[in-house]
SEDRENDO-702237 format. One line per field, with one value per residue (C-alpha): residue in three letters; x, y, z; residue number from 1. Coordinates in Angstrom, 1 decimal, padded with zeros to 4 digits. Each point is the difference from the previous one (the first is absolute). Example, Ala and Ser with C-alpha at 12.3 -4.5 7.8 and 13.67 -1.06 7.14 Angstrom:
<atoms>
nuro	(ALA, SER)
east	(012.3, 001.4)
north	(-004.5, 003.4)
up	(007.8, -000.7)
gulo	(1, 2)
</atoms>
This chain:
<atoms>
nuro	(UNK, UNK, UNK, UNK, UNK, UNK, UNK, UNK, UNK, UNK, UNK, UNK, UNK, UNK, UNK, UNK, UNK, UNK, UNK, UNK, UNK, UNK, UNK, UNK, UNK, UNK, UNK, UNK, UNK, UNK, UNK, UNK, UNK, UNK, UNK, UNK, UNK, UNK, UNK, UNK, UNK, UNK, UNK, UNK, UNK, UNK, UNK, UNK, UNK, UNK, UNK, UNK, UNK, UNK, UNK, UNK, UNK, UNK, UNK, UNK, UNK, UNK, UNK, UNK, UNK, UNK, UNK, UNK, UNK, UNK, UNK, UNK, UNK, UNK, UNK, UNK, UNK, UNK, UNK, UNK, UNK, UNK, UNK, UNK, UNK, UNK, UNK, UNK, UNK, UNK, UNK, UNK, UNK, UNK, UNK, UNK, UNK, UNK, UNK, UNK, UNK, UNK, UNK, UNK, UNK, UNK, UNK, UNK, UNK, UNK, UNK, UNK, UNK, UNK, UNK, UNK, UNK, UNK, UNK, UNK, UNK, UNK, UNK, UNK, UNK, UNK, UNK, UNK, UNK, UNK, UNK, UNK, UNK, UNK, UNK, UNK, UNK, UNK, UNK, UNK, UNK, UNK, UNK, UNK, UNK, UNK, UNK, UNK, UNK, UNK, UNK, UNK, UNK, UNK, UNK, UNK, UNK, UNK, UNK, UNK, UNK, UNK, UNK, UNK, UNK, UNK, UNK, UNK, UNK, UNK, UNK, UNK, UNK, UNK, UNK, UNK, UNK, UNK, UNK, UNK, UNK, UNK, UNK, UNK, UNK, UNK, UNK, UNK, UNK, UNK, UNK, UNK, UNK, UNK, UNK, UNK, UNK, UNK, UNK, UNK, UNK, UNK, UNK, UNK, UNK, UNK, UNK, UNK, UNK, UNK, UNK, UNK, UNK, UNK, UNK, UNK, UNK, UNK, UNK, UNK, UNK, UNK, UNK, UNK, UNK, UNK, UNK, UNK, UNK, UNK, UNK, UNK, UNK, UNK, UNK, UNK, UNK, UNK, UNK, UNK, UNK, UNK, UNK, UNK, UNK, UNK, UNK, UNK, UNK, UNK, UNK, UNK, UNK, UNK, UNK, UNK, UNK, UNK, UNK, UNK, UNK, UNK, UNK, UNK, UNK, UNK, UNK, UNK, UNK, UNK, UNK, UNK, UNK, UNK, UNK, UNK, UNK, UNK, UNK, UNK, UNK, UNK, UNK, UNK, UNK, UNK, UNK, UNK, UNK, UNK, UNK, UNK, UNK, UNK, UNK, UNK, UNK, UNK, UNK, UNK, UNK, UNK, UNK, UNK, UNK, UNK, UNK, UNK, UNK, UNK, UNK, UNK, UNK, UNK, UNK, UNK, UNK, UNK, UNK, UNK, UNK, UNK, UNK, UNK, UNK, UNK, UNK, UNK, UNK, UNK, UNK, UNK, UNK, UNK, UNK, UNK, UNK, UNK, UNK, UNK, UNK, UNK, UNK, UNK, UNK, UNK, UNK, UNK, UNK, UNK, UNK, UNK, UNK, UNK, UNK, UNK, UNK, UNK, UNK, UNK, UNK, UNK, UNK, UNK, UNK, UNK, UNK, UNK, UNK, UNK, UNK, UNK, UNK, UNK, UNK, UNK, UNK, UNK, UNK, UNK, UNK, UNK, UNK, UNK, UNK, UNK, UNK, UNK, UNK, UNK, UNK, UNK, UNK, UNK, UNK, UNK, UNK, UNK, UNK, UNK, UNK, UNK, UNK, UNK, UNK, UNK, UNK, UNK, UNK, UNK, UNK, UNK, UNK, UNK, UNK, UNK, UNK, UNK, UNK, UNK, UNK, UNK, UNK, UNK, UNK, UNK, UNK, UNK, UNK, UNK, UNK, UNK, UNK, UNK, UNK, UNK, UNK, UNK, UNK, UNK, UNK, UNK, UNK, UNK, UNK, UNK, UNK, UNK, UNK, UNK, UNK, UNK, UNK, UNK, UNK, UNK, UNK, UNK, UNK, UNK, UNK, UNK, UNK, UNK, UNK, UNK, UNK, UNK, UNK, UNK, UNK, UNK, UNK, UNK, UNK, UNK, UNK, UNK, UNK, UNK, UNK, UNK, UNK, UNK, UNK, UNK, UNK, UNK, UNK, UNK, UNK, UNK, UNK, UNK, UNK, UNK, UNK, UNK, UNK, UNK, UNK, UNK, UNK, UNK, UNK, UNK, UNK, UNK, UNK, UNK, UNK, UNK, UNK, UNK, UNK, UNK, UNK, UNK, UNK, UNK, UNK, UNK, UNK, UNK, UNK, UNK, UNK, UNK, UNK, UNK, UNK, UNK, UNK, UNK, UNK, UNK, UNK, UNK, UNK, UNK, UNK, UNK, UNK, UNK, UNK, UNK, UNK, UNK, UNK, UNK, UNK, UNK, UNK, UNK, UNK, UNK, UNK, UNK, UNK, UNK, UNK, UNK, UNK, UNK, UNK, UNK, UNK, UNK, UNK, UNK, UNK, UNK, UNK, UNK, UNK, UNK, UNK, UNK, UNK, UNK)
east	(020.5, 001.2, -001.3, -003.4, -000.4, 001.4, -002.7, -002.5, 001.2, -000.4, -003.0, -001.4, 001.6, -001.8, -003.2, 000.5, 000.8, 003.1, -000.2, 000.0, 002.6, 002.4, -000.6, 000.8, 003.1, 000.9, 000.0, 002.0, 002.5, 000.4, 000.7, 002.3, 001.4, 002.3, -002.3, 000.0, -003.5, -001.8, 001.0, -001.0, -003.5, -000.9, 001.5, -002.8, -002.6, 000.9, -000.1, -003.5, -001.2, 001.4, 002.7, 002.9, 002.7, -000.3, -000.2, 003.3, 001.5, -000.6, 000.9, 003.5, 000.7, -000.7, 002.7, 002.3, -000.5, -000.1, 001.6, 000.3, -004.0, -001.7, -003.4, 001.4, 000.3, -003.7, -001.1, 002.4, -001.2, -003.8, 000.6, 001.9, -002.6, -002.9, 002.0, -000.3, 003.8, -000.3, 004.1, 000.9, -002.6, 001.7, 003.1, -001.0, -001.5, 002.6, 002.3, -002.0, -000.3, 003.8, -000.1, -002.8, -001.1, -002.7, -002.2, -003.4, -001.1, 003.4, -000.7, -003.5, 000.7, 003.0, -002.5, -002.4, 002.6, 000.9, -003.1, -000.6, 003.6, -000.7, -000.3, 003.3, 000.0, 001.0, 003.7, 002.4, 003.7, 001.9, -003.7, -000.6, 003.0, -000.5, -003.7, 002.0, 000.0, -003.6, -000.5, -001.7, 002.6, 002.9, 001.3, 000.0, 001.7, 003.2, -000.4, 000.1, 003.2, 002.9, 002.0, -002.7, -001.3, 002.6, -001.2, -003.5, 002.0, 001.6, -002.0, 001.3, -000.8, -003.6, -000.4, 001.1, -002.5, -002.8, 000.6, -000.3, -003.0, -001.4, 001.3, 001.5, 001.4, 002.5, 001.8, 002.4, 001.4, 000.9, 001.5, 003.8, -000.5, 000.7, -002.3, -002.7, 001.3, 000.4, -003.8, -000.9, 001.9, -002.1, -003.5, 001.0, 001.5, 003.1, 003.5, 000.8, 003.3, 001.4, 001.9, 003.3, 000.0, -000.2, -002.9, -001.0, -003.2, -002.2, -001.9, -003.5, -002.1, -002.7, -003.2, -001.4, -003.0, -001.8, -000.1, -003.3, -002.3, 000.0, -002.9, -003.2, -001.5, -001.8, 002.6, 002.1, -003.1, 001.1, -001.1, -002.1, 001.9, -000.4, -001.2, 001.9, -002.4, 000.2, 001.9, -002.6, 000.7, 002.7, -000.1, 002.0, 003.4, 000.3, 003.3, 001.5, -000.5, -003.7, -000.5, 001.4, -002.1, -003.0, 000.7, 000.6, -003.4, -001.4, 001.8, -001.2, -003.5, 000.4, 001.5, -003.0, -002.6, 002.2, -000.5, -003.4, -000.7, 002.0, -001.7, -003.3, 001.4, 000.9, 003.8, 001.0, 003.6, 000.3, -002.2, 002.4, 002.8, -001.9, -000.9, 003.7, 001.5, -002.4, 000.8, 003.8, -001.0, -002.5, 000.5, -002.8, -002.9, -001.2, -002.4, 002.8, 000.3, -003.7, -000.6, 003.1, -001.4, -003.4, 002.1, 001.6, -003.4, -001.4, 003.2, -000.2, 003.2, -001.5, 003.0, 001.3, -003.2, 000.0, 003.5, -001.3, -002.6, 002.1, 002.5, -002.5, -002.0, 003.3, 000.8, -003.5, 000.2, 003.6, -001.4, -003.5, -001.8, -004.1, -001.3, -001.8, 003.5, 001.0, -003.6, 000.8, 003.3, -001.5, -003.1, 002.4, 002.4, -003.1, -001.2, 003.6, 000.0, -003.5, 001.3, 002.7, -002.1, 000.2, -001.6, -002.9, 003.0, 001.8, -003.2, 000.3, 003.2, -001.8, -003.4, 001.9, 001.5, -003.4, -000.9, 002.8, -000.7, -003.7, 001.6, 001.7, -002.8, -003.5, -000.9, -002.5, 002.9, 002.1, -002.9, -001.3, 003.6, -000.1, -003.3, 001.2, 003.0, -001.9, -002.5, 002.8, 001.7, -003.4, 000.0, 003.5, -000.7, -002.8, 002.0, 002.9, -003.0, -001.2, 000.5, -002.8, 001.1, -000.2, -003.2, -001.3, 001.1, -001.8, -003.3, 000.4, 000.2, -002.9, -002.2, 000.6, -000.9, -003.4, -000.7, 000.5, -002.4, 003.0, -000.8, 002.1, 002.8, -001.0, 000.1, 003.7, 001.1, -001.8, 001.5, 003.4, -000.4, -001.4, 002.9, 002.4, -002.1, -002.7, -001.1, -001.6, -003.8, -000.5, 001.3, -002.1, -003.4, 001.3, 000.3, -003.3, -001.8, 002.1, -001.3, -003.3, -000.1, 000.9, -002.4, 002.2, -001.9, 001.7, 003.6, -001.4, -002.1, 003.7, 001.7, -002.5, 000.5, 003.7, -000.4, -002.3, 002.3, 003.1, -001.7, -003.4, -000.4, 000.2, -003.6, 000.7, 000.7, -003.5, -001.9, 001.8, -001.1, -003.6, -000.1, 001.3, -002.6, -002.7, 000.8, -000.2, -003.5, 000.9, -001.6, -000.4, 004.3, 000.3, -001.9, 002.0, 003.5, -001.3, -001.3, 003.4, 001.7, -002.2, 001.3, 003.6, -001.5, -003.6, -000.2, 001.1, -002.5, 000.7, -000.5, -002.9, -001.4, 000.9, -002.1, -002.9, 000.4, -000.1, -002.8, -002.2, 000.5, -000.4, -003.3, -001.1, 000.1, -001.3, -003.4, 000.2, 000.7, 002.7, -000.7, 000.0, 003.2, 001.4, -001.3, 001.3, 003.4, 000.4, -001.5, 002.7, 003.1, -001.5, -000.2, 003.7, 001.2, 001.0, -001.0, -003.9, 000.7, 000.7, -002.8, -002.7, 001.6, 000.3, -003.0, -000.9, -000.2, -002.3, -002.6, 000.1, -000.8, -002.8, -001.7, 000.1, -002.6, -001.7, 000.1, 000.2, 000.2, 002.9, 001.6, -000.1, 001.6, 002.9, 000.8, 000.6, 003.3, 002.5, 002.3, -003.5, -001.1, 003.3, -000.2, -003.8, 001.3, 002.7, -002.7, -002.1, 002.6, 001.2, -004.0, -000.3, -002.8, -002.2, -001.5, -003.7)
north	(016.3, -003.0, 001.7, 000.8, -003.7, -001.4, 002.4, -001.1, -003.8, 001.0, 001.1, -003.2, -002.0, 002.0, -000.4, -004.1, 000.3, -002.2, -000.4, 003.3, 000.8, -002.5, 001.3, 003.7, -001.5, -001.3, 003.0, 001.9, -002.8, 000.2, 003.9, -000.5, -003.3, 000.0, 001.3, -002.8, 001.7, -000.7, -003.6, -000.4, 001.3, -002.0, -002.9, 000.6, 000.6, -003.3, -001.7, 001.5, -001.5, -003.5, 000.1, -001.0, -000.8, 003.4, 001.4, -002.1, 001.4, 003.7, -000.7, -001.5, 002.9, 002.2, -001.7, 000.0, 003.9, 001.0, -003.1, 002.2, 001.1, -002.2, 000.5, -002.0, -003.1, 000.3, -000.2, -003.1, -001.6, 000.4, -001.4, -002.9, -000.9, 000.2, -002.5, -002.5, 000.7, 001.1, -001.2, 002.7, 002.5, -000.3, 000.6, 003.0, 001.6, -000.7, 001.9, 002.9, 000.0, 000.0, 003.0, 001.7, -002.0, 002.2, -000.5, -000.9, -001.6, -002.1, -001.3, -001.0, -001.5, -002.0, -001.3, -001.0, -001.5, -002.4, -000.8, -001.7, -002.0, -003.6, -000.8, -001.9, -002.4, 000.8, 000.9, -001.7, 000.0, 001.9, 001.0, 001.8, 002.1, 000.5, 001.6, 003.0, 001.0, -000.1, 003.7, 002.8, 002.1, -002.2, 002.1, 003.1, -001.2, -001.4, 003.6, 002.0, -001.8, 001.5, -003.2, -002.1, 002.8, -000.9, -003.9, 001.6, 001.3, -004.1, -001.9, -003.6, 001.4, 001.0, -003.3, -001.8, 002.2, -000.7, -003.8, 000.5, 001.3, -002.3, -003.0, 000.6, -003.2, 000.6, 002.7, -002.8, 000.0, 003.7, 000.3, -000.5, 003.6, 002.3, 002.9, -002.7, 000.0, 003.6, 000.5, -002.5, 001.2, 003.5, -001.7, -001.9, 002.8, -002.1, -000.3, -003.4, -001.0, -000.6, -002.8, 002.0, 001.1, 003.3, 001.0, -001.3, -001.6, -001.4, -003.2, 000.5, -001.9, -002.0, 000.7, -003.2, -001.2, -003.3, -002.4, 000.7, -003.1, -001.5, 000.9, -001.6, -001.4, 002.9, 002.2, -001.8, 000.5, 002.8, 003.5, 001.9, 002.6, 003.9, 001.5, 003.6, 002.7, 002.2, 003.4, 003.1, 002.8, 002.3, 003.7, 001.3, 002.0, 004.0, 001.0, 002.9, 002.5, -001.0, 000.2, 003.4, 001.1, -001.2, 001.9, 003.3, -000.7, -000.4, 003.2, 002.0, -000.8, 001.5, 002.9, 000.4, -000.2, 002.6, 002.3, -000.5, 001.2, 002.7, 000.8, 000.2, 002.1, 002.6, -000.5, -000.1, 000.1, -002.8, -002.0, 000.4, -001.2, -003.4, -000.4, 000.8, -002.5, -002.6, 000.4, -000.3, -003.3, -001.6, 001.3, -002.7, 001.7, 003.1, 001.2, 001.8, 002.1, 000.6, 001.0, 002.2, 001.4, 001.0, 001.7, 002.0, 000.5, 001.4, 002.4, 001.4, -001.2, -001.1, -000.9, -002.0, -001.7, -000.8, -001.3, -002.7, -000.7, -000.8, -002.0, -001.9, -000.9, -000.7, -002.3, -001.6, -000.9, -001.9, -001.8, -000.6, 001.5, 000.3, 001.9, 002.0, 001.2, 001.2, 002.0, 001.4, 001.7, 000.9, 001.9, 001.9, 000.9, 001.4, 001.9, 001.6, 001.0, 001.9, 001.8, 001.2, 001.1, 003.4, 000.0, -002.2, -001.6, -001.4, -001.9, -002.2, -002.1, -000.2, -001.5, -002.5, -001.1, -000.4, -002.0, -002.3, -000.7, -000.9, -002.1, -002.1, 000.3, 001.7, 001.5, 003.1, 002.0, -000.1, 000.5, 003.2, 001.7, -000.6, 001.6, 002.8, 000.7, 000.0, 002.4, 002.4, -000.3, 001.2, 002.9, 001.0, 000.0, 002.1, 002.5, -000.3, 000.7, 002.7, 003.6, 002.6, 002.1, -002.8, -001.2, 003.7, -000.6, -003.0, 001.2, 002.8, -002.4, -001.8, 002.9, 000.5, -003.0, 000.1, 003.3, -002.0, -002.9, -002.6, -001.5, -002.8, 002.1, 002.5, -002.8, -001.3, 003.1, 000.9, -003.7, 001.1, 003.2, -002.0, -002.3, 003.3, 001.5, -002.4, 002.9, 002.4, 000.2, 002.0, -003.2, -002.4, 002.5, 000.3, -003.9, -000.5, 002.4, -002.2, -003.4, 001.5, 000.9, -003.6, -001.5, -001.4, 001.1, -002.3, 001.4, 003.7, -000.5, -001.5, 003.1, 002.5, -001.3, -000.1, 003.8, 000.6, -001.7, 001.6, 003.7, 000.0, 003.6, -000.5, 000.3, -001.1, -003.7, 000.0, 001.4, -003.0, -002.7, 001.4, -000.4, -003.4, -001.0, 001.7, -001.4, -003.3, 001.2, -000.3, 003.5, -000.4, -000.5, 002.6, 002.7, -001.3, 001.3, 002.9, 001.2, -000.7, 002.0, 002.8, 000.0, 000.8, 002.5, 000.9, 002.2, -002.4, 000.0, -003.3, -001.5, 001.9, -001.4, -003.5, 000.4, 001.0, -002.7, -002.8, 001.7, -000.3, -003.8, -000.7, 001.8, -001.7, -003.1, 001.1, 001.0, -003.3, 001.5, -002.4, -002.5, -003.8, -000.5, 002.8, -001.2, -003.3, 001.0, 002.5, -002.8, -002.5, 002.3, 000.8, -003.5, -000.4, 003.0, -001.4, 003.1, -000.8, -003.8, 001.0, 002.3, -003.0, -002.2, 002.2, -001.2, 003.5, 001.1, -003.0, 000.8, 003.7, -001.2, -002.2, 002.6, 002.3, -002.6, -000.7, 002.8, 003.3, 002.1, -002.0, 000.6, 003.7, -000.6, -001.8, 002.8, 002.4, -002.0, 001.7, -003.2, -002.2, 003.2, -000.4, -003.8, 000.4, 002.6, -002.4, -002.5, 002.4, 001.0, -003.3, -000.8, -002.6, 001.9, 002.6, 002.7, 000.7)
up	(033.0, 002.2, 003.1, -001.7, -000.9, 003.2, 001.9, -002.1, 000.7, 004.0, -000.4, -001.9, 002.6, 002.9, -001.6, -000.2, -004.1, 000.1, -003.8, -000.8, 002.6, -001.5, -003.4, 000.8, 002.3, -003.1, -001.9, 002.7, 000.0, -003.9, 000.4, 002.8, 000.1, 003.0, 002.6, 002.7, 001.8, -003.6, -000.1, 003.7, -000.5, -003.2, 001.8, 002.9, -002.7, -001.7, 003.5, 000.8, -003.3, 001.1, -002.8, 002.0, -002.3, -001.7, 003.6, 000.6, -003.3, 001.1, 003.5, -000.8, -002.5, 002.9, 002.4, -003.2, -000.2, 003.5, 002.1, 003.6, -000.7, 003.0, -002.1, -002.8, 002.1, 001.2, -003.6, -000.6, 003.1, -001.0, -003.7, 001.6, 002.4, -002.6, -002.5, 003.0, 001.0, 003.9, 000.6, -002.8, 001.6, 003.1, -001.3, -001.9, 003.1, 002.4, -002.6, -000.1, 004.3, -000.1, -001.8, 001.8, 003.2, 001.0, -003.1, 000.7, -003.3, -000.2, 003.8, -001.1, -003.4, 001.8, 002.6, -002.7, -002.0, 002.9, 000.7, -003.2, 000.5, 000.5, 003.5, 001.5, 002.7, 003.7, 000.5, 002.3, 000.6, -002.6, -001.6, 003.5, -000.5, -003.6, 000.8, 001.4, -003.9, -000.3, 001.6, -002.1, 000.7, -000.6, -002.9, 001.5, 003.1, -002.2, -002.2, 003.3, 001.4, -001.5, 000.1, -001.7, -002.4, -002.8, -000.2, -001.6, -003.1, -000.5, -002.2, 001.4, 003.7, -000.8, -001.7, 003.1, 002.1, -002.0, 000.2, 003.7, -000.1, -002.2, 001.9, 003.3, 000.6, -002.7, 002.5, 001.0, -003.9, 000.4, 003.3, -001.2, -002.1, 002.5, -001.2, 000.9, 003.4, 000.2, -000.9, 002.6, 002.5, -000.7, -000.1, 003.3, 001.7, 001.1, -000.9, -001.9, -000.8, -003.7, -001.0, -000.3, 004.0, -000.9, 002.3, 003.5, 000.4, 002.4, -001.2, -001.2, 001.8, -002.1, 001.7, 002.0, -002.2, 000.7, -002.9, -001.8, -000.1, -003.6, -002.3, 000.4, -003.3, -000.3, 000.4, -002.8, -002.4, -002.5, 001.4, -002.3, -002.1, 001.1, -003.5, 000.4, -000.2, -002.9, 000.7, 000.3, -002.4, 000.9, 000.1, -003.0, 000.8, 000.1, -000.7, 002.5, -002.6, -000.6, 004.2, -000.2, -003.1, 002.1, 002.7, -001.7, -001.3, 003.4, 001.1, -003.0, 000.6, 003.5, -001.4, -002.2, 002.9, 001.7, -003.3, 000.1, 003.3, -000.5, -003.1, 002.0, 002.3, -002.7, 001.1, -003.4, 000.6, 002.0, -002.3, -002.9, 002.4, 000.5, -003.4, -001.3, 002.4, -000.9, -003.8, 001.4, 001.5, -002.6, -003.9, -000.9, 001.4, -001.9, 002.8, 001.9, -003.1, -000.8, 003.7, -000.1, -003.2, 002.1, 002.7, -002.7, -001.4, 003.3, 000.5, -003.4, -001.4, -003.3, -001.8, 002.7, -000.3, -003.4, 000.3, 002.7, -002.2, -003.1, 001.8, 001.6, -003.6, -001.6, 003.1, 000.1, -003.6, 000.7, 003.0, -001.6, 002.6, 000.7, -002.8, 002.9, 001.5, -003.6, -000.3, 003.4, -000.8, -003.5, 001.8, 002.3, -002.8, -001.9, 003.1, 000.4, -003.7, 000.2, 003.2, -002.1, -003.0, -000.9, -003.6, -001.8, -001.8, 003.2, 001.0, -003.1, 001.5, 003.5, -001.8, -002.2, 003.7, 001.2, -003.2, 000.6, 003.4, -001.1, -002.2, 002.7, 002.2, -000.2, 003.3, 000.8, 001.8, -003.2, -002.0, 001.8, -000.2, -003.6, -000.3, 002.0, -001.8, -003.4, 001.5, 001.1, -003.5, -001.2, 002.2, -000.7, -003.7, 000.4, 002.1, -002.4, -002.9, 001.5, -001.5, 000.1, -002.7, -002.5, 001.5, -000.8, -003.6, -000.2, 001.3, -002.5, -002.9, 001.5, 000.1, -003.7, -001.1, 002.1, -001.9, -003.0, 001.5, -000.6, 003.9, -000.3, -000.9, 002.8, 002.2, -000.8, 000.6, 003.5, 001.1, -000.8, 001.8, 003.0, 000.1, 000.0, 002.7, 001.5, 002.5, -002.3, 000.2, -002.8, -002.6, 001.9, -000.7, -003.4, -000.4, 001.4, -002.7, -002.7, 001.5, 000.1, -003.7, -000.7, 002.2, 002.4, 002.7, 003.1, -001.0, -000.4, 003.4, 001.6, -001.4, 001.4, 003.3, -000.1, -000.8, 002.9, 002.5, -001.5, 000.8, 001.3, -000.9, -003.6, -001.2, -003.5, 001.7, 001.5, -003.3, -001.8, 002.3, 000.2, -003.9, 000.1, 002.8, -001.7, -003.4, 001.6, 001.3, 003.7, 000.6, 003.8, 000.2, -002.7, 002.2, 002.7, -001.9, -001.0, 003.3, 001.6, -003.0, 001.0, 003.6, -001.5, -003.0, 001.2, -003.3, -002.8, -002.5, -001.4, 003.5, 000.5, -003.4, 000.9, 003.2, -002.2, -002.6, 002.7, 001.8, -003.3, -000.6, 003.9, -000.5, -003.0, 001.8, 002.9, -002.5, -001.6, -003.3, -000.9, -002.8, 000.6, -001.6, 001.8, 003.4, -000.6, -001.1, 003.2, 002.3, -001.4, 000.3, 003.6, 001.3, -001.0, 002.5, 003.1, 001.7, -001.2, 001.1, 003.3, 000.2, -000.9, 002.2, 003.0, 002.3, 001.1, -003.5, -000.8, 003.0, -001.6, -003.3, 001.6, 001.9, -003.6, -001.4, 003.1, 002.4, -001.6, 003.5, 001.4, -003.6, 000.8, 003.4, -001.9, -002.7, 003.0, 000.8, -002.6, -000.3, -001.0, -002.2, -002.0, -000.5, -001.1, -002.3, -001.5, -000.9, -001.5, -002.3, -000.9, -001.3, 003.1, 002.0, -001.7, 002.0, -000.6)
gulo	(1, 2, 3, 4, 5, 6, 7, 8, 9, 10, 11, 12, 13, 14, 15, 16, 17, 18, 19, 20, 21, 22, 23, 24, 25, 26, 27, 28, 29, 30, 31, 32, 33, 34, 35, 36, 37, 38, 39, 40, 41, 42, 43, 44, 45, 46, 47, 48, 49, 50, 51, 52, 53, 54, 55, 56, 57, 58, 59, 60, 61, 62, 63, 64, 65, 66, 67, 68, 69, 70, 71, 72, 73, 74, 75, 76, 77, 78, 79, 80, 81, 82, 83, 84, 85, 86, 87, 88, 89, 90, 91, 92, 93, 94, 95, 96, 97, 98, 99, 100, 101, 102, 103, 104, 105, 106, 107, 108, 109, 110, 111, 112, 113, 114, 115, 116, 117, 118, 119, 120, 121, 122, 123, 124, 125, 126, 127, 128, 129, 130, 131, 132, 133, 134, 135, 136, 137, 138, 139, 140, 141, 142, 143, 144, 145, 146, 147, 148, 149, 150, 151, 152, 153, 154, 155, 156, 157, 158, 159, 160, 161, 162, 163, 164, 165, 166, 167, 168, 169, 170, 171, 172, 173, 174, 175, 176, 177, 178, 179, 180, 181, 182, 183, 184, 185, 186, 187, 188, 189, 190, 191, 192, 193, 194, 195, 196, 197, 198, 199, 200, 201, 202, 203, 204, 205, 206, 207, 208, 209, 210, 211, 212, 213, 214, 215, 216, 217, 218, 219, 220, 221, 222, 223, 224, 225, 226, 227, 228, 229, 230, 231, 232, 233, 234, 235, 236, 237, 238, 239, 240, 241, 242, 243, 244, 245, 246, 247, 248, 249, 250, 251, 252, 253, 254, 255, 256, 257, 258, 259, 260, 261, 262, 263, 264, 265, 266, 267, 268, 269, 270, 271, 272, 273, 274, 275, 276, 277, 278, 279, 280, 281, 282, 283, 284, 285, 286, 287, 288, 289, 290, 291, 292, 293, 294, 295, 296, 297, 298, 299, 300, 301, 302, 303, 304, 305, 306, 307, 308, 309, 310, 311, 312, 313, 314, 315, 316, 317, 318, 319, 320, 321, 322, 323, 324, 325, 326, 327, 328, 329, 330, 331, 332, 333, 334, 335, 336, 337, 338, 339, 340, 341, 342, 343, 344, 345, 346, 347, 348, 349, 350, 351, 352, 353, 354, 355, 356, 357, 358, 359, 360, 361, 362, 363, 364, 365, 366, 367, 368, 369, 370, 371, 372, 373, 374, 375, 376, 377, 378, 379, 380, 381, 382, 383, 384, 385, 386, 387, 388, 389, 390, 391, 392, 393, 394, 395, 396, 397, 398, 399, 400, 401, 402, 403, 404, 405, 406, 407, 408, 409, 410, 411, 412, 413, 414, 415, 416, 417, 418, 419, 420, 421, 422, 423, 424, 425, 426, 427, 428, 429, 430, 431, 432, 433, 434, 435, 436, 437, 438, 439, 440, 441, 442, 443, 444, 445, 446, 447, 448, 449, 450, 451, 452, 453, 454, 455, 456, 457, 458, 459, 460, 461, 462, 463, 464, 465, 466, 467, 468, 469, 470, 471, 472, 473, 474, 475, 476, 477, 478, 479, 480, 481, 482, 483, 484, 485, 486, 487, 488, 489, 490, 491, 492, 493, 494, 495, 496, 497, 498, 499, 500, 501, 502, 503, 504, 505, 506, 507, 508, 509, 510, 511, 512, 513, 514, 515, 516, 517, 518, 519, 520, 521, 522, 523, 524, 525, 526, 527, 528, 529, 530, 531, 532, 533, 534, 535, 536, 537, 538, 539, 540, 541, 542, 543, 544, 545, 546, 547, 548, 549, 550, 551, 552, 553, 554, 555, 556, 557, 558, 559, 560, 561, 562, 563, 564, 565, 566, 567, 568, 569, 570, 571, 572, 573, 574, 575, 576, 577, 578, 579, 580)
</atoms>
């Protein structure tokens, strides 16, 4: 939880939301109060807000927790400089450089702090020698020499050294201390004799320097104070553990890309190896699991696919992953379950999984897979329900009720018979007869057409269909149906009688023997017929009809065309055209 709060703080800091960053770092500190990095990061956030007192407190806590960490002194120097104490900032930066001489941030901070120091007058005499203590690398030189390195651990010596840096002229006050002489010898690269004569020396010639002229009145005026520039926000620190995690994530992404490339080439084994490696490197990205699940799905290893999807969903919820990723895992699981289904009940869990996926994220692919699963379940249910023997029993029951003129009950048993055996044309024919008795002509016509579809040679299907069409006063269509049936059974008396009845009605219309009410009803029904509508909107037929009215000779020529003659006959039968 501390790492999570720290990560939020890092993200807010990077986005420039320093107040939010400080709050998150504070939450992390409450969970891990001995983590020096957290105090360092919050110090940087406070410094970026200009709250240098809080920044100084956190920097001091950082150094107290980890005195050998150079970054802590960088935070300390930045806070002191922000509070207007450049000398103390210099001290902090120098202490950090003693630990890490090559640290660029510390060097820059030291230069900035020194620039903010009050300007000193030109040095001469002892001051000139004392100036050798002003170099930026003095602390690193002392730390690098085995004979002088221990001095940096002695507070009284470091205090002397800082005093000489502040005031080069004070060097004479400390030359009685052999440690200072030793350091001066190191900096001047000469051997200087100590007071006890234990070490030979050469006199250190004082640099010849002309006495500077006295300052002019203008020079004696007070120099304007240089305002220290405000330190810029420093990047928050990442632990070695965080850096390692970041590197692993980057490597995992490369493994994923390699897996994707292998998947496209149908090299599934290699793809699985790459996705597995990515998962080992980074367990906070469930796309590696869902991708491997997709490979298992392609390979037909459905159980492995389901296992990966279950882990992906569980891990995704722990990580609060994108809903789309959760939905993808559930969709792939549902697909694998559907592939494993052997019975209609097996589809229940697949359908439920698809529905859960749509709850997470609604997308067309998942919806299509759900519809396919529901359709497959229905087909299997029908197959499982199939029983020709029971179907025959139900058909006989329907026949008994039909004889008793109990048509609704007959329809119920015929319907059950079709559920048991949907390929029996006789049952469709019988149910069509029931619908005709009940006046449900559209349903009866549909059953008659299904009967003919299942068995084009079954004469009863044509008689059922023709009778319904005749009842609906579609005499031309009824005659076509009867004639089609006669092709399969030329001597069928029922079909022959049907043709005669149709011809009588058509001739009646041709002779104009229809009453106005009958003509109006027939025309109204005909105008709703798509076939009649197409004939009337056909430019060729419109010209033919005009010729029938204005040019009888041309009309006779038109009737020699079988197609035109058939269409004219339809219009006559429908009462649209009358022949005289």
